[in-house]
Rosetta silent file (secondary structure, phi, psi, omega in degrees, C-alpha in Angstrom):
SEQUENCE: MGTTQLESVPEPKYWHLRTVLTEALAEFEVGEILPNERDLAARFGVARATLRQALEQLELEGRLQRRRGVGTTVAPPRVGVAVDTREHAWPGTADDAWQPADCVLAAPPAAVADALGTERDEPVHTVRRSRVSHGQPVAAELLYVPASSVPGLPAIDAPSGTARARAVLRELQRGALERRDSAVELGSAGADDAKELDRLPGAPVLVVTTRYLAEGRTAALSVATYRADTCRLTFGDSGDVEIHHGPQTQAS
SCORE:     score description
SCORE:     0.000 S_00000001
   1 L     0.000  115.528 -175.055  -16.421  -25.191   -8.790 S_00000001
   2 L   -70.023  170.505  178.319  -18.937  -26.069  -11.418 S_00000001
   3 L   -97.819  130.444  177.739  -18.644  -25.746  -15.210 S_00000001
   4 L  -133.877  114.482  177.442  -20.460  -22.821  -16.812 S_00000001
   5 L   -78.013  126.003 -179.210  -20.391  -22.188  -20.529 S_00000001
   6 L   -86.547  133.195  176.812  -20.612  -18.457  -21.224 S_00000001
   7 L  -103.613  177.233  179.554  -23.007  -17.348  -23.928 S_00000001
   8 L   -63.452  124.154 -178.724  -23.229  -14.053  -25.672 S_00000001
   9 L  -130.375  155.310 -176.638  -23.910  -11.299  -23.107 S_00000001
  10 L   -70.247  -27.570 -178.395  -24.153   -7.507  -23.489 S_00000001
  11 L   -89.345  162.529 -178.532  -21.401   -6.814  -20.985 S_00000001
  12 L   -53.798  145.848 -172.486  -17.718   -7.654  -21.603 S_00000001
  13 H   -66.300  -36.145 -177.840  -17.108  -11.366  -21.391 S_00000001
  14 H   -68.404  -29.987  178.577  -14.374  -11.042  -18.707 S_00000001
  15 H   -71.189  -39.882  176.813  -16.794   -9.032  -16.519 S_00000001
  16 H   -63.170  -41.243  179.439  -19.506  -11.619  -16.816 S_00000001
  17 H   -63.683  -38.114  176.103  -16.873  -14.267  -15.933 S_00000001
  18 H   -57.315  -41.871  178.506  -15.832  -12.209  -12.919 S_00000001
  19 H   -63.899  -45.398 -176.589  -19.485  -12.339  -11.680 S_00000001
  20 H   -65.980  -41.162 -179.660  -19.653  -16.071  -12.197 S_00000001
  21 H   -66.089  -37.748 -178.120  -16.295  -16.612  -10.444 S_00000001
  22 H   -57.556  -49.248 -179.244  -17.399  -14.369   -7.536 S_00000001
  23 H   -64.579  -37.751 -174.372  -20.374  -16.744   -6.896 S_00000001
  24 H   -72.048  -23.100 -176.287  -18.176  -19.802   -7.323 S_00000001
  25 H   -70.114  -16.718  176.483  -15.602  -18.641   -4.725 S_00000001
  26 H   -59.142  -23.479  179.835  -18.205  -19.359   -2.013 S_00000001
  27 H   -78.990   -8.393 -176.034  -17.216  -22.995   -2.415 S_00000001
  28 L  -109.012  151.851  175.093  -13.611  -22.231   -1.377 S_00000001
  29 L   -87.368  155.834  175.514  -12.016  -21.571    1.949 S_00000001
  30 L   -57.496  130.012  179.931   -9.756  -18.533    2.659 S_00000001
  31 L    91.431  -12.948 -179.485   -6.245  -19.432    1.529 S_00000001
  32 L   -67.959  139.833 -177.784   -7.410  -22.269   -0.724 S_00000001
  33 E   -85.164  130.715  177.879   -5.641  -22.535   -4.034 S_00000001
  34 L   -76.721  157.441  172.164   -7.706  -22.240   -7.204 S_00000001
  35 L   -56.492  161.178 -178.523   -7.189  -24.608  -10.163 S_00000001
  36 L   -69.808  165.821 -175.818   -4.616  -23.431  -12.671 S_00000001
  37 H   -57.842  -38.128 -176.813   -5.595  -21.027  -15.504 S_00000001
  38 H   -63.848  -43.694 -178.925   -5.672  -23.699  -18.134 S_00000001
  39 H   -66.961  -42.548  179.311   -8.192  -25.815  -16.187 S_00000001
  40 H   -60.658  -47.165 -179.892  -10.306  -22.778  -15.253 S_00000001
  41 H   -59.829  -37.418 -178.400  -10.391  -21.534  -18.869 S_00000001
  42 H   -74.202  -37.117  178.410  -11.561  -24.977  -20.046 S_00000001
  43 H   -64.627  -36.184 -174.991  -14.246  -25.207  -17.387 S_00000001
  44 H  -100.761    3.240  174.870  -15.769  -21.895  -18.267 S_00000001
  45 L    63.622   38.046 -179.989  -15.210  -22.151  -22.010 S_00000001
  46 L  -124.701  163.984  175.953  -13.215  -18.907  -22.338 S_00000001
  47 L   -71.656  157.820 -178.497   -9.809  -17.943  -23.660 S_00000001
  48 H   -67.368  -31.471  179.194   -7.047  -17.734  -21.058 S_00000001
  49 H   -64.605  -39.586  176.203   -6.677  -14.024  -21.779 S_00000001
  50 H   -65.569  -42.386  178.666  -10.342  -13.464  -20.791 S_00000001
  51 H   -64.158  -43.135 -175.185   -9.869  -15.542  -17.659 S_00000001
  52 H   -64.378  -36.947  171.835   -6.753  -13.646  -16.707 S_00000001
  53 H   -56.607  -46.489  179.641   -8.678  -10.348  -17.023 S_00000001
  54 H   -65.531  -38.888  175.699  -11.314  -11.634  -14.700 S_00000001
  55 H   -64.845  -38.738  178.924   -8.798  -12.911  -12.178 S_00000001
  56 H   -67.192  -34.975  176.708   -6.971   -9.590  -12.217 S_00000001
  57 H   -68.163  -38.505  178.648  -10.231   -7.800  -11.529 S_00000001
  58 H   -70.353  -31.009  176.349  -10.985  -10.066   -8.588 S_00000001
  59 H   -71.347  -41.820  177.166   -7.492   -9.474   -7.230 S_00000001
  60 H   -57.679  -36.056 -178.076   -8.039   -5.698   -7.555 S_00000001
  61 L   -82.389   -2.875  177.866  -11.284   -6.111   -5.507 S_00000001
  62 L    83.477   13.944 -179.106   -9.399   -8.039   -2.823 S_00000001
  63 L   -91.111  -23.859  179.200  -11.158  -11.387   -3.423 S_00000001
  64 E  -127.907  159.792  171.350   -8.116  -13.216   -4.736 S_00000001
  65 E  -132.579  137.602  172.727   -4.350  -13.145   -4.126 S_00000001
  66 E  -101.853  124.554 -176.008   -1.509  -14.183   -6.401 S_00000001
  67 E  -121.619  139.792  179.421    1.369  -15.513   -4.335 S_00000001
  68 L   -59.365  132.126  176.735    4.871  -16.369   -5.425 S_00000001
  69 L    67.510    4.735  179.924    5.448  -20.090   -5.778 S_00000001
  70 L  -117.217  -54.348 -177.559    1.885  -20.830   -4.645 S_00000001
  71 E   123.896 -158.259 -179.745   -0.586  -19.663   -7.282 S_00000001
  72 E   -95.844  122.785 -174.342   -3.954  -17.886   -6.972 S_00000001
  73 E  -121.759  160.849  175.772   -5.631  -18.218   -3.601 S_00000001
  74 E   -75.359  128.420 -175.588   -8.865  -16.968   -2.042 S_00000001
  75 L   -77.482  148.623  174.755   -8.088  -13.754   -0.080 S_00000001
  76 L   -74.902  172.097  176.158   -8.933  -13.235    3.590 S_00000001
  77 L   -60.615  146.107 -179.376  -11.179  -10.293    4.566 S_00000001
  78 L   -62.772  144.276  177.113   -9.663   -6.933    3.988 S_00000001
  79 E   -89.821  123.730  174.871   -7.872   -5.240    6.940 S_00000001
  80 E   -76.233  115.025 -178.223   -9.214   -1.806    7.734 S_00000001
  81 E  -112.744  122.163 -175.493   -6.181    0.458    8.081 S_00000001
  82 E   -76.569  133.084  172.236   -6.648    3.915    9.512 S_00000001
  83 E  -102.281  111.669 -172.867   -4.973    6.782    7.730 S_00000001
  84 E   -62.725  127.609 -179.011   -4.324    9.458   10.321 S_00000001
  85 L  -109.754   11.739  178.771   -5.985   12.786    9.393 S_00000001
  86 L   -67.805  124.800 -173.335   -4.775   14.877   12.290 S_00000001
  87 L   -71.468  -22.277 -170.752   -3.369   18.011   10.785 S_00000001
  88 L  -115.117   34.494  176.656   -0.805   18.747   13.483 S_00000001
  89 L  -117.650  117.615  173.812    0.945   15.325   13.846 S_00000001
  90 L   -73.719  154.994  170.833    4.435   14.776   12.484 S_00000001
  91 L   -63.311  146.708  176.558    5.447   11.238   11.450 S_00000001
  92 L    93.382    5.559  179.104    7.149    9.279   14.133 S_00000001
  93 L   -72.464  171.306 -172.873    5.064   10.382   17.123 S_00000001
  94 L   -52.681  -38.566 -175.594    4.366    7.986   20.029 S_00000001
  95 L   -96.136   11.959  179.935    1.188    6.540   18.544 S_00000001
  96 L   -69.837  129.697 -177.702    2.550    6.226   14.997 S_00000001
  97 L   -80.941   -7.477 -175.442    1.925    2.685   13.613 S_00000001
  98 L   -83.028  145.489  175.979    4.897    2.916   11.224 S_00000001
  99 E  -114.516  116.616  177.497    8.260    1.250   12.045 S_00000001
 100 E   -66.219  139.792 -176.654   11.429    2.909   10.720 S_00000001
 101 E  -120.285  -29.743 -174.257   13.734    0.506    8.942 S_00000001
 102 E  -167.431  160.630  174.478   16.478    2.556    7.243 S_00000001
 103 E  -151.500  133.115 -178.870   17.559    6.041    6.292 S_00000001
 104 E  -131.013  157.538  176.359   19.908    7.230    3.561 S_00000001
 105 E  -111.169  109.390 -173.898   21.051   10.682    2.404 S_00000001
 106 E  -155.658  160.476  173.673   20.609   10.783   -1.397 S_00000001
 107 L   -65.005  133.395  178.158   19.058   12.811   -4.228 S_00000001
 108 L   -83.542  171.095  169.938   15.333   12.004   -4.496 S_00000001
 109 L   -53.117  153.902 -174.880   13.359   11.424   -7.646 S_00000001
 110 H   -59.737  -40.243  178.854   12.919   14.543   -9.690 S_00000001
 111 H   -64.154  -34.421 -179.937    9.159   14.842   -8.927 S_00000001
 112 H   -71.247  -44.527  174.428    9.876   14.650   -5.181 S_00000001
 113 H   -55.775  -40.522  178.027   12.580   17.315   -5.419 S_00000001
 114 H   -63.214  -43.517 -179.365   10.140   19.583   -7.252 S_00000001
 115 H   -65.814  -33.845 -179.613    7.498   19.003   -4.536 S_00000001
 116 H   -82.862  -18.427 -176.163   10.004   19.752   -1.825 S_00000001
 117 L    77.272   22.666  176.988   11.429   22.770   -3.565 S_00000001
 118 L  -100.727  162.819  174.571   14.960   21.456   -3.471 S_00000001
 119 L   -65.135  150.879 -174.324   17.504   21.233   -6.296 S_00000001
 120 L   -66.275  -27.301 -178.743   17.220   17.961   -8.198 S_00000001
 121 L   -97.422    3.547 -176.534   20.792   16.884   -7.257 S_00000001
 122 L   -80.291  123.245  178.962   20.436   18.046   -3.611 S_00000001
 123 L   -66.356  143.519  173.388   20.564   15.090   -1.171 S_00000001
 124 E  -132.475  160.167  175.470   17.684   14.694    1.254 S_00000001
 125 E   -76.493  125.020 -179.074   17.079   12.240    4.064 S_00000001
 126 E  -114.430  105.322 -179.900   15.053    9.318    2.814 S_00000001
 127 E   -96.270  127.531 -178.191   13.542    7.341    5.643 S_00000001
 128 E  -103.632  126.682  179.180   12.102    3.935    4.752 S_00000001
 129 E  -131.399  160.100 -178.096    9.322    2.681    7.114 S_00000001
 130 E  -133.025  159.812  178.091    6.990   -0.286    7.109 S_00000001
 131 E  -135.737  131.761 -178.652    3.582   -1.087    8.605 S_00000001
 132 E  -122.610  134.537  175.564    2.390   -4.499    9.745 S_00000001
 133 E  -130.268  124.352  179.049   -1.223   -5.278   10.750 S_00000001
 134 L    53.848   42.173  171.191   -2.359   -8.534   12.256 S_00000001
 135 L    80.516    6.306 -178.614    0.904  -10.203   11.387 S_00000001
 136 E  -129.564  141.701  178.142    1.009   -9.234    7.699 S_00000001
 137 E   -68.441  134.159 -177.354    2.774   -6.438    5.877 S_00000001
 138 E  -120.756  -18.168 -176.270    0.227   -3.887    4.671 S_00000001
 139 E  -159.576  153.575  175.473    2.237   -0.859    3.659 S_00000001
 140 E  -133.583  145.074 -175.596    5.693    0.511    2.836 S_00000001
 141 E  -137.078  143.970  168.397    6.665    4.176    2.967 S_00000001
 142 E  -114.907  119.739  179.835    9.397    6.517    1.772 S_00000001
 143 E  -110.105  117.893 -177.669    9.529    9.703    3.808 S_00000001
 144 E   -97.236  125.048 -177.005   11.635   12.451    2.170 S_00000001
 145 E  -130.108  112.784  175.656   13.056   15.094    4.551 S_00000001
 146 E   -64.215  153.497  179.465   15.239   17.964    3.316 S_00000001
 147 H   -59.064  -31.680 -176.013   18.310   18.820    5.335 S_00000001
 148 H   -71.839  -15.191 -178.285   16.828   22.309    5.999 S_00000001
 149 H   -85.113  -16.381 -178.308   13.881   20.673    7.880 S_00000001
 150 L  -133.080   61.306 -175.002   16.214   19.014   10.411 S_00000001
 151 L   -63.179  -28.323 -179.443   18.976   21.614   10.974 S_00000001
 152 L   -95.340   20.555 -179.081   19.861   20.272   14.406 S_00000001
 153 L   -57.697  121.379 -175.835   20.292   16.693   13.376 S_00000001
 154 L   -69.524  150.503  179.906   22.980   15.267   15.577 S_00000001
 155 L   -80.481  124.793  175.602   26.056   13.784   14.005 S_00000001
 156 L  -123.792  160.772 -171.979   26.043   10.026   14.439 S_00000001
 157 L   -67.589  -43.724 -177.543   28.487    7.441   13.272 S_00000001
 158 L   -78.733  123.977  177.960   26.143    5.475   11.050 S_00000001
 159 L   -77.253   -6.911  176.742   25.224    7.278    7.872 S_00000001
 160 L  -149.633 -174.890 -178.609   22.226    5.046    7.472 S_00000001
 161 L   101.535  176.913 -174.685   20.100    2.478    9.345 S_00000001
 162 H   -63.776  -38.793 -178.934   17.348    2.457   11.903 S_00000001
 163 H   -60.207  -44.116  179.358   19.254    4.737   14.330 S_00000001
 164 H   -66.287  -38.211  178.791   19.631    7.396   11.686 S_00000001
 165 H   -61.652  -45.546 -178.116   15.928    7.083   10.764 S_00000001
 166 H   -65.528  -37.211  178.598   14.823    7.576   14.335 S_00000001
 167 H   -63.506  -43.428  178.850   17.188   10.648   14.743 S_00000001
 168 H   -60.110  -46.390 -175.572   15.680   12.258   11.568 S_00000001
 169 H   -66.019  -40.684 -178.395   12.136   11.695   12.847 S_00000001
 170 H   -62.808  -43.929 -178.364   12.951   13.056   16.332 S_00000001
 171 H   -67.532  -36.970 -178.392   14.524   16.192   14.916 S_00000001
 172 H   -60.570  -37.288 -176.487   11.637   16.684   12.399 S_00000001
 173 L   -69.378   -9.445 -179.757    9.198   16.747   15.331 S_00000001
 174 L   -76.280  -20.207 -178.895   10.959   19.768   16.825 S_00000001
 175 L   -81.694  167.137  179.598    9.467   22.056   14.129 S_00000001
 176 L   -93.222  105.486 -177.499    6.059   23.647   14.222 S_00000001
 177 L   -76.607  126.777  176.065    3.795   21.710   11.775 S_00000001
 178 L   -84.292  -46.850  179.428    1.162   23.943   10.164 S_00000001
 179 E  -171.318  172.525  176.609   -0.879   21.188    8.457 S_00000001
 180 E  -136.320  139.574 -177.405   -0.646   18.027    6.354 S_00000001
 181 E  -121.666  135.735 -178.238   -2.357   17.362    3.060 S_00000001
 182 E  -126.295  151.946  174.104   -2.928   13.838    1.668 S_00000001
 183 E  -140.045  144.070 -178.942   -4.036   12.400   -1.734 S_00000001
 184 E  -118.875  137.090  174.205   -4.813    8.779   -2.594 S_00000001
 185 E  -143.748  156.782  178.559   -4.477    7.142   -6.029 S_00000001
 186 E   -85.701  139.603  177.895   -4.535    3.657   -7.430 S_00000001
 187 E  -143.636 -166.286  177.949   -1.198    2.277   -8.700 S_00000001
 188 E  -132.269  145.258 -177.784    0.759   -0.872   -9.327 S_00000001
 189 L   -70.281  128.487  171.066    3.628   -2.270   -7.250 S_00000001
 190 L   -80.053 -179.009 -173.888    7.142   -1.761   -8.470 S_00000001
 191 H   -61.027  -46.102 -175.388    9.849   -4.311   -7.763 S_00000001
 192 H   -70.774  -42.885  179.466   10.932   -2.908   -4.397 S_00000001
 193 H   -64.801  -40.158 -176.792    7.376   -2.360   -3.056 S_00000001
 194 H   -63.676  -40.493  175.692    6.315   -5.779   -4.272 S_00000001
 195 H   -63.192  -44.216  179.981    9.170   -7.396   -2.374 S_00000001
 196 H   -65.351  -36.430 -172.833    8.440   -5.446    0.793 S_00000001
 197 H   -96.911    2.485 -178.366    4.731   -6.212    0.629 S_00000001
 198 L    56.454   45.909 -179.240    5.116   -9.834   -0.456 S_00000001
 199 L  -121.682  172.827  172.079    3.247   -9.229   -3.661 S_00000001
 200 L   -86.940  143.543  175.397    4.003   -9.812   -7.337 S_00000001
 201 L   -54.615  137.920 -178.738    5.338   -6.815   -9.328 S_00000001
 202 L    93.922  -10.347  179.082    2.389   -5.035  -10.921 S_00000001
 203 L   -61.617  149.735 -177.530   -0.056   -5.971   -8.131 S_00000001
 204 E   -69.169  138.228 -177.013   -2.554   -3.283   -7.340 S_00000001
 205 E  -138.956  155.340  172.922   -1.592   -0.830   -4.602 S_00000001
 206 E  -104.657  124.682 -179.948   -3.089    2.342   -3.049 S_00000001
 207 E  -105.911  119.568  178.233   -0.541    5.184   -2.978 S_00000001
 208 E  -109.072  115.301  176.766   -1.075    7.846   -0.289 S_00000001
 209 E  -104.498  125.528 -177.082    1.044   10.958   -0.764 S_00000001
 210 E  -122.042  127.322  171.414    1.240   13.267    2.193 S_00000001
 211 E  -102.516  131.168  175.281    2.795   16.721    2.376 S_00000001
 212 E  -102.959  118.561 -174.143    3.851   18.105    5.751 S_00000001
 213 E  -107.294  134.849  175.769    3.855   21.942    5.686 S_00000001
 214 E  -148.018  136.053  177.628    5.789   24.193    8.012 S_00000001
 215 L    58.835   32.012  174.133    6.745   27.798    7.654 S_00000001
 216 L    79.453   13.157  179.265    4.879   28.074    4.361 S_00000001
 217 E  -142.236  168.024  179.563    6.830   25.285    2.630 S_00000001
 218 E   -80.829  111.205 -178.025    6.811   21.493    2.292 S_00000001
 219 E   -85.479  -23.339  177.612    8.968   20.277    5.214 S_00000001
 220 E  -161.701  156.198  177.544    8.617   16.605    4.322 S_00000001
 221 E  -135.272  125.848  178.349    6.929   14.379    1.818 S_00000001
 222 E  -106.591  133.069  170.902    5.586   10.868    2.425 S_00000001
 223 E  -121.844  103.613 -174.664    4.820    8.359   -0.297 S_00000001
 224 E  -108.704  130.301 -178.433    3.120    5.378    1.315 S_00000001
 225 E  -109.554  111.235 -177.710    2.167    2.277   -0.665 S_00000001
 226 E   -98.476  144.710  174.248   -0.652    0.133    0.646 S_00000001
 227 E   -67.598  115.629  179.317   -1.692   -3.323   -0.502 S_00000001
 228 L   -74.093  -21.392 -176.147   -4.947   -2.826   -2.424 S_00000001
 229 L   -78.078  -25.072 -175.829   -5.795   -6.479   -2.249 S_00000001
 230 L  -120.713  -14.362 -174.209   -5.965   -6.646    1.581 S_00000001
 231 E  -100.413  140.775  169.928   -6.314   -3.017    2.725 S_00000001
 232 E  -126.696  105.233 -172.108   -9.350   -0.936    3.190 S_00000001
 233 E   -72.032  132.902  175.180   -8.209    2.622    4.033 S_00000001
 234 E  -118.572  139.111 -177.943  -10.220    4.420    6.673 S_00000001
 235 E  -112.603  123.521 -177.921   -9.962    8.117    7.379 S_00000001
 236 E  -179.281  175.339 -175.964  -10.674    9.464   10.896 S_00000001
 237 L   -95.173   -5.052 -171.847   -9.132   10.826   14.009 S_00000001
 238 L   -78.310  -30.271 -177.666   -9.377    7.733   16.195 S_00000001
 239 L    75.546    7.508 -179.511   -6.369    5.888   14.780 S_00000001
 240 L   -72.147  152.315  170.982   -8.112    2.522   15.242 S_00000001
 241 L  -114.385  126.302 -176.311   -7.398   -0.361   12.931 S_00000001
 242 E  -114.521  152.266  168.232  -10.424   -2.491   12.109 S_00000001
 243 E  -106.292  124.621  179.846  -10.941   -5.875   10.428 S_00000001
 244 E  -100.369  107.985 -176.424  -13.976   -5.846    8.248 S_00000001
 245 L   -81.845  -23.110 -179.992  -15.434   -9.381    8.150 S_00000001
 246 L   170.171 -177.364 -179.127  -18.397   -8.495    6.001 S_00000001
 247 L   -64.296  -24.139 -175.263  -21.291   -6.104    5.677 S_00000001
 248 L  -102.735  -19.483 -175.031  -22.923   -7.301    8.904 S_00000001
 249 L  -121.958  132.242  178.660  -19.931   -7.964   11.174 S_00000001
 250 E  -143.796  136.207  178.603  -17.143   -5.628   12.204 S_00000001
 251 E  -132.385  146.495  176.867  -14.538   -5.984   14.920 S_00000001
 252 L  -116.250    0.000    0.000  -11.842   -3.635   16.051 S_00000001
């Protein structure tokens, strides 16, 4: 990586540095560790705060990754992850890519209770699921299901765990789903999501919130957190997962 002294430019200095760094990354292999911030700041003649802004922007764009105990590395191509848009598919169906991990009965966050139309202190089934693509964790989900949506849930010994999660999903699928609505927004990883996704707290994420509607009410609410540094969300009915190698090459 060569040395480039930045001169006065009309755009923000960190953005100009981001452009310079983007070109310089061509010299590095995927997974290669970049020099530390002090060395990079000296090479480009900028303050470390400016450098950090540029690195954060490149991480947001999926070009770099910050890894615990490793440092900043060149990111691999983004993984195209399909977000199912079928209106009449409950979570947990046979072709669902999510794997249930746990389920607890507890009061949800206030905003979730309001969306479900439950009392704020009313316990709901909270199913935790994860999604792995090409050997790496790409998403974590919390699926909130009110007790009224699974009235026939069988009594099982374990109050939590994978068995309970699967039982909730099976019972949820017995209802008649009217439709599902999804919204996507950019966010930052909290401590739990960061641990699940092997990211640093505050790393950029894409949050997909999905409402499952039945009998004129929200029967379940999903909050799925995707890694923004490695994921490229695709919306369609095929359910395929694609790896996007670049603008000219694409493999599924």
